[in-house]
N, C-alpha and C positions, 0 to 999 in steps of 0.2 A: 892741889886738885882747885881751891875755888880760885885762886892768881888765877890760874886758866880762863875759869867761868867768867872771871872780872873781866879778863884781857879779851875775850875774847865778846861777851857782851859789852864792849866798849868801841870795840871796833866794829859793831854792825849798827849803833846808837849811832858815833860818826857815819859812818857808811851811808845807813837811813838821812842823816840830816844835808849830808852833800847830798845825797842827789834831791832833795827837797828844796835846795840850792841851784838847782842845774835847771828844775823843775819852775821854781819862782823866777826865775835868771830870763829863762823863757818869754816866758810869757809877760813878762815886764817891760823889757826892751828890745827893739827890732835889731835883732843878727845883720848883719852885714851879707853882703852878696855881690857878685860880679858878673854882670851882664855880657852875654857874648852871642853878638851877633842878634837874633829875637830867641835867646833861649839865657836862661838861670840853668847853669849844666849842676852847680856842688847843690845837691840836699841844706835846708837851712837848717838840718839840725842833726844830731851824730847816729839817733834811736831813729831806723829806720818808718816810713809810714804803715800805717795798721789800716786795710781794708775796713775793717768794721767798725772805727773811728771815723774812720773817712766818709762814711757811709751816715752816721750820726749824725755828721757836720750839714753832710750835704739835704740831706732831709730835715735839719733841725730850723725852722723858720725865726731862729733868733738870732742861729750864730750865723751857718754858711749861709742861708737865704738862696740858694741855687732851685730849690722847687720852686720859688714864687715866677721866675721865667725859667726853668728848663723841666725838658719832662728825656726821661729815659726807659727802653722796654726794660723791664725788669725790678724798675721801681715803682710798686705800686703804691701809691700815695696817695691820696684823696687830692685833686686839685692840684697837678703841675701844672706850671706858665707854657705860657708857649710864643714868648717875646722874644728870648735868647735862641739858638738851634739847639734840636733834640740830640743832646748828646749820648743815643744810646751804640754808637760807634766811638765817641770820643778816643778811647785807648787804641783802638787802631789811626786816628788821624796823627795825634799827636803823641812824642815821647813826652815822658816828666820833664826832661827840661825846658821845654815848649809848653807845656802846661804850667807848670812853677811860674815861667814868666808872664803869662794870662793871669795865674791867678793873683799875680805879688801888686799888681799893677797896668790894669789890665788897657788902661788909657794909652799903654805904649805901642802896644796895638792895633788898638785903633781911638785915634787922639776922640773921637764921638760916640764910643759907648756908651750905655746907661751902666753897665758894667763897675759894680765897687772895685774898686782896688782896695784890696784886702788883708795886704802887708807894706803900706802905706801911713803917714801919716803927716806929712807936708802937704801943701799946694790945695789941700779938700776940698769942695765947696759946700755947705749945708749938710753938714755931719751931725749925727745928732749927741747929744749934747754925752751920752757915756761912751760914745767913742774920740771923743777930740781927742787928740796927742795918743791914741792908743788905735792901732790896727784894730780890722776888726777877729783878725782870727791869728793867734797864735803859730809860731814858726812849726810846732808841731800838728796843730789842728790840719795847717798847710800841708804837710807833709802826705799826714794822713787821707787829704782829700785827694791829691796825688792816685794815693794806693789807690783808692777803691775806685779813682776813672779808668786808670789802669784797668779794672775790668770790666768795664763796660766794652764788649767786644760787637755785638750782636751787631751783624749789618741789618736786621729788619728792625726800623721802629716803633 
C-alpha cells in the first residue's frame, strides 16, 4: 500500500514539475509560428485560450494595454481610449488566425501603426527596459486575448 502511494505521489510531483516547466518555457522563449497570407493559422500554445483570462489581459493597463486605445461594448472599464478602432464587433470581423497575426506583430498589416507588437522582440524602437528581448505578452496571454476578442460580437458600439 505504501509503495503504491509513493509511486502515485512521485507521479503527481513529476507531472506538476513538467507543467511548471511548460509554463516557464512558454513565458521565457518565443514560440515559432508560420505566417500564411495575413494570418497565423496555428495557435501559439497547446492550451486553448481562456476568454476570462483574455479579458483580464485586455483591461490590464500593465499587460495588454488594450484599453489605452480601444473601447468595446460590454467592457465597462473607466477611460477607454478612442485612438484605435472600436472592438465591439471584432469577433465578427476577424478570425482567430487574423487576430493572432495582428496581435503578434501589428506592423505586418500596417507599418505605420502605433499599436505595439505584442509577441515580437527584434527590430523594436523605444522599448521600455522591462521589455527588452521579451515579448509584451506570453504565448498563452496572446491566445487568451484572442479567445476574449472572439466573444466581442456586438453590432452596436
